[in-house]
MDAnalysis code that builds the backbone (N, CA, C; Angstrom):
import MDAnalysis as mda
import numpy as np

u = mda.Universe.empty(438, n_residues=146, atom_resindex=np.repeat(np.arange(146), 3), trajectory=True)
u.add_TopologyAttr("name", ["N", "CA", "C"] * 146)
u.add_TopologyAttr("resid", np.arange(1, 147))
u.add_TopologyAttr("resname", ["MET", "ALA", "VAL", "VAL", "TYR", "VAL", "LYS", "ASP", "PRO", "VAL", "CYS", "PHE", "TYR", "GLU", "MET", "ARG", "ALA", "GLU", "ASN", "VAL", "ARG", "ILE", "LEU", "LEU", "VAL", "GLU", "ASP", "ASP", "PRO", "ALA", "ASN", "ILE", "LEU", "VAL", "GLU", "GLY", "THR", "PHE", "LEU", "GLU", "ASN", "ILE", "GLY", "TYR", "ALA", "TYR", "ASP", "VAL", "ALA", "SER", "SER", "GLY", "ALA", "GLU", "VAL", "LEU", "GLU", "LYS", "VAL", "GLN", "ALA", "THR", "PRO", "TYR", "SER", "LEU", "ILE", "LEU", "MET", "ASP", "LEU", "LYS", "LEU", "PRO", "ASP", "MET", "SER", "GLY", "LEU", "ILE", "VAL", "THR", "GLN", "GLN", "LEU", "ARG", "ALA", "MET", "GLU", "LYS", "LYS", "GLY", "LEU", "ILE", "PRO", "ARG", "ILE", "PRO", "ILE", "VAL", "ALA", "MET", "THR", "ALA", "ARG", "ALA", "LEU", "LEU", "GLN", "ASP", "ARG", "LYS", "ILE", "CYS", "LEU", "ASN", "MET", "GLY", "MET", "ASP", "ASP", "TYR", "LEU", "PRO", "LYS", "PRO", "PHE", "SER", "GLN", "GLY", "GLN", "LEU", "GLN", "GLY", "LYS", "ILE", "GLU", "GLN", "ASN", "ILE", "PHE", "LEU", "SER", "TYR", "SER", "LYS"])
u.atoms.positions = np.array([
    [146.669, 3.848, 93.023],
    [147.821, 3.755, 92.162],
    [147.532, 2.743, 91.055],
    [147.864, 3.094, 89.831],
    [147.637, 2.215, 88.694],
    [148.770, 1.207, 88.581],
    [148.406, -0.030, 88.316],
    [149.377, -1.080, 88.068],
    [148.968, -1.764, 86.778],
    [149.897, -1.860, 85.842],
    [149.654, -2.524, 84.573],
    [150.509, -3.785, 84.569],
    [149.905, -4.933, 84.309],
    [150.669, -6.173, 84.247],
    [151.113, -6.395, 82.817],
    [152.403, -6.562, 82.636],
    [153.003, -6.659, 81.315],
    [153.543, -8.064, 81.132],
    [153.239, -8.677, 79.998],
    [153.713, -10.030, 79.714],
    [154.935, -9.931, 78.811],
    [156.013, -10.563, 79.222],
    [157.157, -10.696, 78.336],
    [157.414, -12.190, 78.155],
    [158.397, -12.587, 77.334],
    [158.591, -14.012, 77.092],
    [158.928, -14.819, 78.353],
    [159.438, -14.169, 79.382],
    [159.869, -14.880, 80.572],
    [158.814, -14.869, 81.671],
    [158.179, -13.731, 81.918],
    [157.272, -13.635, 83.055],
    [156.341, -12.442, 82.912],
    [155.406, -12.349, 83.850],
    [154.593, -11.151, 83.992],
    [155.295, -10.249, 84.990],
    [155.258, -8.969, 84.791],
    [155.790, -8.055, 85.781],
    [154.912, -6.816, 85.817],
    [155.091, -6.043, 86.844],
    [154.244, -4.873, 87.030],
    [154.879, -3.631, 86.434],
    [154.065, -2.873, 85.714],
    [154.484, -1.551, 85.269],
    [153.719, -0.588, 86.165],
    [154.331, -0.197, 87.243],
    [153.672, 0.655, 88.225],
    [153.644, 2.101, 87.747],
    [152.659, 2.823, 88.216],
    [152.481, 4.220, 87.815],
    [153.733, 5.048, 88.082],
    [154.431, 4.759, 89.185],
    [155.605, 5.579, 89.494],
    [156.765, 5.345, 88.526],
    [156.682, 4.303, 87.694],
    [157.714, 4.031, 86.698],
    [157.341, 4.586, 85.318],
    [156.203, 5.242, 85.240],
    [155.694, 5.757, 83.964],
    [155.807, 7.276, 83.952],
    [156.303, 7.816, 82.836],
    [156.337, 9.272, 82.656],
    [155.632, 9.573, 81.335],
    [154.684, 10.489, 81.386],
    [153.850, 10.826, 80.230],
    [154.133, 12.256, 79.792],
    [154.159, 12.459, 78.485],
    [154.250, 13.815, 77.943],
    [152.846, 14.221, 77.513],
    [152.297, 15.209, 78.181],
    [150.977, 15.766, 77.875],
    [151.187, 16.931, 76.924],
    [150.743, 16.780, 75.688],
    [150.912, 17.808, 74.669],
    [149.581, 18.535, 74.525],
    [149.549, 19.744, 75.059],
    [148.299, 20.514, 75.128],
    [148.657, 21.984, 75.286],
    [147.946, 22.860, 74.577],
    [148.222, 24.289, 74.696],
    [147.112, 25.072, 75.391],
    [145.981, 24.429, 75.657],
    [144.871, 25.115, 76.315],
    [145.008, 24.977, 77.833],
    [145.135, 26.090, 78.561],
    [145.331, 26.015, 80.019],
    [144.237, 25.247, 80.759],
    [142.984, 25.389, 80.333],
    [141.895, 24.667, 81.001],
    [142.038, 23.164, 80.794],
    [142.388, 22.753, 79.583],
    [142.587, 21.330, 79.310],
    [143.797, 20.781, 80.054],
    [144.853, 21.581, 80.153],
    [146.038, 21.153, 80.910],
    [145.653, 20.906, 82.364],
    [144.836, 21.795, 82.922],
    [144.404, 21.641, 84.308],
    [143.596, 20.356, 84.497],
    [142.621, 20.120, 83.642],
    [141.761, 18.937, 83.762],
    [142.567, 17.659, 83.511],
    [143.273, 17.607, 82.396],
    [144.015, 16.397, 82.035],
    [145.150, 16.139, 83.022],
    [145.816, 17.200, 83.473],
    [146.863, 17.057, 84.478],
    [146.320, 16.533, 85.794],
    [145.155, 17.011, 86.178],
    [144.510, 16.520, 87.405],
    [144.175, 15.042, 87.275],
    [143.655, 14.638, 86.120],
    [143.372, 13.221, 85.891],
    [144.649, 12.398, 86.066],
    [145.737, 12.837, 85.432],
    [147.005, 12.098, 85.513],
    [147.510, 12.022, 86.949],
    [147.412, 13.121, 87.673],
    [147.837, 13.134, 89.079],
    [146.975, 12.189, 89.916],
    [145.661, 12.213, 89.687],
    [144.755, 11.337, 90.437],
    [145.071, 9.860, 90.196],
    [145.449, 9.527, 88.970],
    [145.790, 8.144, 88.631],
    [147.156, 7.782, 89.228],
    [148.030, 8.774, 89.351],
    [149.350, 8.534, 89.931],
    [150.491, 8.603, 88.944],
    [150.251, 9.164, 87.762],
    [151.298, 9.245, 86.745],
    [152.055, 10.569, 86.820],
    [153.370, 10.484, 86.662],
    [154.188, 11.679, 86.509],
    [154.042, 12.152, 85.065],
    [154.047, 13.459, 84.882],
    [153.890, 13.973, 83.517],
    [154.586, 15.319, 83.374],
    [154.920, 15.615, 82.127],
    [155.416, 16.931, 81.736],
    [154.434, 17.473, 80.721],
    [154.428, 18.780, 80.554],
    [153.551, 19.429, 79.581],
    [154.400, 20.072, 78.489],
    [153.976, 19.877, 77.259],
    [154.545, 20.590, 76.114],
    [153.385, 21.308, 75.438],
    [153.570, 22.598, 75.166],
    [152.489, 23.408, 74.597],
    [152.663, 23.706, 73.118],
    [153.716, 23.173, 72.515],
    [153.949, 23.400, 71.087],
    [154.654, 22.181, 70.503],
    [154.597, 22.076, 69.201],
    [155.287, 20.983, 68.529],
    [156.781, 21.041, 68.735],
    [157.350, 22.236, 68.655],
    [158.791, 22.387, 68.857],
    [159.199, 21.922, 70.250],
    [158.382, 22.222, 71.235],
    [158.672, 21.808, 72.610],
    [158.616, 20.281, 72.744],
    [157.698, 19.643, 72.050],
    [157.616, 18.177, 72.066],
    [158.917, 17.591, 71.534],
    [159.348, 18.076, 70.376],
    [160.540, 17.531, 69.732],
    [161.782, 17.719, 70.609],
    [161.822, 18.792, 71.354],
    [162.928, 19.041, 72.278],
    [162.854, 18.104, 73.488],
    [161.682, 17.989, 74.083],
    [161.523, 17.206, 75.320],
    [161.774, 15.717, 75.108],
    [161.341, 15.157, 73.984],
    [161.507, 13.716, 73.783],
    [162.974, 13.326, 73.627],
    [163.815, 14.270, 73.261],
    [165.243, 13.977, 73.143],
    [165.956, 14.047, 74.498],
    [165.316, 14.703, 75.459],
    [165.935, 14.887, 76.772],
    [165.384, 13.944, 77.840],
    [164.160, 13.447, 77.651],
    [163.490, 12.656, 78.691],
    [162.879, 11.397, 78.071],
    [163.086, 10.243, 78.702],
    [162.438, 9.021, 78.186],
    [160.979, 8.943, 78.640],
    [160.061, 9.081, 77.707],
    [158.632, 9.031, 78.008],
    [158.065, 7.654, 77.705],
    [157.121, 7.229, 78.529],
    [156.422, 5.959, 78.331],
    [155.301, 6.102, 77.317],
    [154.768, 7.336, 77.190],
    [153.603, 7.575, 76.346],
    [153.466, 9.076, 76.110],
    [152.923, 9.431, 74.944],
    [152.613, 10.826, 74.627],
    [151.107, 10.943, 74.417],
    [150.485, 11.884, 75.110],
    [149.087, 12.255, 74.883],
    [149.123, 13.517, 74.025],
    [148.711, 13.411, 72.769],
    [148.923, 14.454, 71.771],
    [147.633, 15.148, 71.349],
    [147.529, 16.427, 71.681],
    [146.439, 17.241, 71.146],
    [146.735, 17.478, 69.667],
    [145.709, 17.598, 68.857],
    [145.938, 17.794, 67.421],
    [146.137, 19.251, 67.044],
    [145.593, 20.176, 67.832],
    [145.712, 21.598, 67.505],
    [146.757, 22.237, 68.414],
    [147.888, 22.582, 67.826],
    [148.964, 23.255, 68.553],
    [149.257, 24.572, 67.843],
    [149.867, 25.525, 68.527],
    [150.054, 26.842, 67.923],
    [151.029, 26.870, 66.742],
    [152.013, 25.988, 66.718],
    [153.030, 26.071, 65.668],
    [152.893, 25.014, 64.580],
    [152.324, 23.872, 64.894],
    [152.108, 22.810, 63.909],
    [151.068, 21.848, 64.462],
    [150.477, 21.059, 63.596],
    [149.453, 20.125, 64.079],
    [150.106, 18.942, 64.789],
    [149.337, 18.305, 65.653],
    [149.818, 17.104, 66.316],
    [150.130, 15.992, 65.330],
    [149.473, 16.003, 64.181],
    [149.758, 15.014, 63.143],
    [151.155, 15.203, 62.576],
    [151.540, 16.446, 62.323],
    [152.881, 16.740, 61.806],
    [153.935, 16.404, 62.861],
    [153.660, 16.735, 64.106],
    [154.589, 16.403, 65.197],
    [154.787, 14.886, 65.247],
    [153.694, 14.139, 65.125],
    [153.777, 12.682, 65.149],
    [154.645, 12.167, 64.013],
    [154.461, 12.702, 62.815],
    [155.291, 12.285, 61.680],
    [156.769, 12.561, 61.958],
    [157.063, 13.710, 62.545],
    [158.452, 14.044, 62.848],
    [159.023, 13.113, 63.920],
    [158.208, 12.774, 64.924],
    [158.656, 11.835, 65.952],
    [158.941, 10.464, 65.349],
    [158.068, 9.995, 64.492],
    [158.278, 8.685, 63.862],
    [159.535, 8.688, 62.991],
    [159.812, 9.802, 62.327],
    [161.048, 9.910, 61.533],
    [162.273, 9.874, 62.449],
    [162.206, 10.538, 63.595],
    [163.306, 10.512, 64.565],
    [163.534, 9.098, 65.089],
    [162.448, 8.369, 65.306],
    [162.556, 6.982, 65.764],
    [163.259, 6.125, 64.722],
    [162.881, 6.283, 63.456],
    [163.483, 5.491, 62.375],
    [164.974, 5.761, 62.249],
    [165.390, 6.981, 62.551],
    [166.814, 7.343, 62.495],
    [167.569, 6.906, 63.747],
    [166.836, 6.367, 64.727],
    [167.472, 5.924, 65.963],
    [167.784, 7.048, 66.935],
    [167.182, 8.215, 66.735],
    [167.440, 9.357, 67.610],
    [166.684, 9.265, 68.930],
    [165.528, 8.594, 68.901],
    [164.720, 8.393, 70.107],
    [164.128, 6.991, 70.039],
    [163.770, 6.415, 71.191],
    [163.079, 5.120, 71.157],
    [161.631, 5.312, 70.701],
    [160.986, 4.220, 70.319],
    [159.583, 4.321, 69.915],
    [158.726, 4.621, 71.137],
    [157.852, 5.607, 70.986],
    [156.970, 6.042, 72.064],
    [155.529, 5.936, 71.572],
    [154.666, 5.251, 72.307],
    [153.248, 5.224, 71.913],
    [152.652, 6.637, 71.977],
    [151.842, 6.972, 70.985],
    [151.205, 8.286, 70.909],
    [149.697, 8.093, 70.828],
    [148.985, 8.749, 71.748],
    [147.523, 8.709, 71.765],
    [147.007, 10.102, 71.405],
    [146.243, 10.194, 70.330],
    [145.635, 11.458, 69.922],
    [144.517, 11.824, 70.881],
    [144.457, 13.113, 71.228],
    [143.338, 13.638, 72.019],
    [142.752, 14.793, 71.221],
    [141.485, 14.667, 70.853],
    [140.895, 15.693, 70.012],
    [139.383, 15.748, 70.177],
    [138.846, 16.929, 69.932],
    [137.388, 17.099, 69.932],
    [136.799, 16.617, 68.610],
    [137.650, 16.341, 67.641],
    [137.192, 15.819, 66.348],
    [136.911, 14.333, 66.532],
    [135.643, 13.968, 66.579],
    [135.267, 12.614, 66.988],
    [134.644, 11.772, 65.882],
    [134.893, 12.111, 64.644],
    [134.353, 11.313, 63.552],
    [135.246, 10.112, 63.281],
    [134.672, 9.050, 62.735],
    [135.426, 7.846, 62.425],
    [136.598, 8.162, 61.492],
    [136.389, 9.040, 60.542],
    [137.467, 9.377, 59.603],
    [138.616, 10.099, 60.318],
    [138.320, 10.865, 61.366],
    [139.374, 11.525, 62.130],
    [140.259, 10.494, 62.823],
    [139.640, 9.471, 63.373],
    [140.399, 8.393, 64.017],
    [141.316, 7.715, 63.007],
    [140.778, 7.429, 61.824],
    [141.570, 6.771, 60.774],
    [142.751, 7.639, 60.353],
    [142.525, 8.932, 60.237],
    [143.609, 9.848, 59.862],
    [144.713, 9.800, 60.905],
    [144.342, 9.850, 62.174],
    [145.338, 9.812, 63.256],
    [146.161, 8.530, 63.191],
    [145.505, 7.409, 63.023],
    [146.210, 6.130, 62.975],
    [147.088, 6.037, 61.732],
    [146.589, 6.532, 60.598],
    [147.383, 6.506, 59.364],
    [148.606, 7.415, 59.423],
    [148.553, 8.431, 60.261],
    [149.683, 9.366, 60.387],
    [150.717, 8.896, 61.418],
    [150.480, 7.737, 62.019],
    [151.480, 7.166, 62.916],
    [151.127, 7.147, 64.389],
    [149.938, 7.627, 64.722],
    [149.520, 7.565, 66.116],
    [149.064, 6.144, 66.436],
    [149.158, 5.777, 67.695],
    [148.818, 4.416, 68.101],
    [147.362, 4.263, 68.522],
    [146.769, 5.351, 68.988],
    [145.397, 5.265, 69.488],
    [144.779, 6.651, 69.449],
    [143.521, 6.719, 69.845],
    [142.703, 7.915, 69.669],
    [141.734, 8.024, 70.830],
    [141.659, 9.205, 71.427],
    [140.748, 9.442, 72.545],
    [139.995, 10.746, 72.282],
    [138.707, 10.651, 71.924],
    [137.954, 11.876, 71.641],
    [137.626, 12.648, 72.927],
    [137.705, 13.978, 72.837],
    [137.355, 14.857, 73.952],
    [135.865, 15.179, 73.856],
    [135.201, 15.378, 74.955],
    [135.693, 15.234, 76.324],
    [135.754, 13.762, 76.714],
    [136.630, 13.440, 77.658],
    [136.751, 12.071, 78.142],
    [136.825, 12.084, 79.664],
    [136.542, 10.944, 80.250],
    [136.572, 10.814, 81.709],
    [137.961, 10.365, 82.157],
    [138.196, 10.473, 83.444],
    [139.459, 9.992, 84.006],
    [139.616, 8.490, 83.743],
    [138.539, 7.751, 83.877],
    [138.584, 6.309, 83.631],
    [138.915, 5.975, 82.181],
    [138.355, 6.739, 81.249],
    [138.669, 6.509, 79.835],
    [140.136, 6.809, 79.554],
    [140.650, 7.896, 80.139],
    [142.052, 8.246, 79.961],
    [142.948, 7.152, 80.540],
    [142.642, 6.707, 81.739],
    [143.437, 5.668, 82.374],
    [143.438, 4.390, 81.530],
    [142.284, 4.031, 81.003],
    [142.190, 2.840, 80.162],
    [143.066, 2.934, 78.926],
    [143.037, 4.080, 78.263],
    [143.860, 4.263, 77.058],
    [145.348, 4.218, 77.391],
    [145.723, 4.849, 78.496],
    [147.136, 4.847, 78.891],
    [147.594, 3.415, 79.159],
    [146.853, 2.707, 79.974],
    [147.257, 1.344, 80.334],
    [147.259, 0.423, 79.122],
    [146.266, 0.563, 78.266],
    [146.207, -0.257, 77.057],
    [147.433, -0.027, 76.183],
    [147.809, 1.216, 75.999],
    [148.911, 1.517, 75.101],
    [150.278, 1.245, 75.717],
    [150.407, 1.410, 77.010],
    [151.664, 1.042, 77.652],
    [151.832, -0.474, 77.607],
    [150.758, -1.213, 77.885],
    [150.818, -2.662, 77.818],
    [151.218, -3.108, 76.410],
    [150.583, -2.543, 75.392],
    [150.882, -2.941, 74.017],
    [152.314, -2.632, 73.643],
    [152.848, -1.502, 74.115],
    [154.221, -1.144, 73.735],
    [155.226, -2.062, 74.408],
    [154.943, -2.544, 75.611],
    [155.868, -3.438, 76.309],
    [155.707, -4.884, 75.902],
    [154.591, -5.221, 75.262],
    [154.383, -6.621, 74.888],
    [154.810, -6.898, 73.451],
    [155.302, -5.867, 72.750],
    [155.745, -6.069, 71.358],
    [157.133, -6.648, 71.315],
])
């Protein structure tokens, strides 16, 4: 079970895996199987969204700790979805949610584009379970320590 220690102004406390819910944004069934298995092995609860429209619907209904965002979706890019999520946050419609890009595009400029479009981090595919766990914990810690 993953435990993330979070520092706030008063104390350290544990952000246990069972208190974390992740939105896995992916439309490829094979990737959903692999990434979902990684999340289950680590101990995180997750939902799957296979389109941008589904992401926008789910974030209004469920409080997510983190979004793992594929860049290629059938209806819109993960970059456009991220921009729409950030606009919803600014309007106060949803709380701020850390977004980690997951993509096979592994060039330095791709990472910069993701960050400039409002994503918090970047994880090039293929990745290991350990790399995924590290990115999740890093970004959850950062979101709770702000």
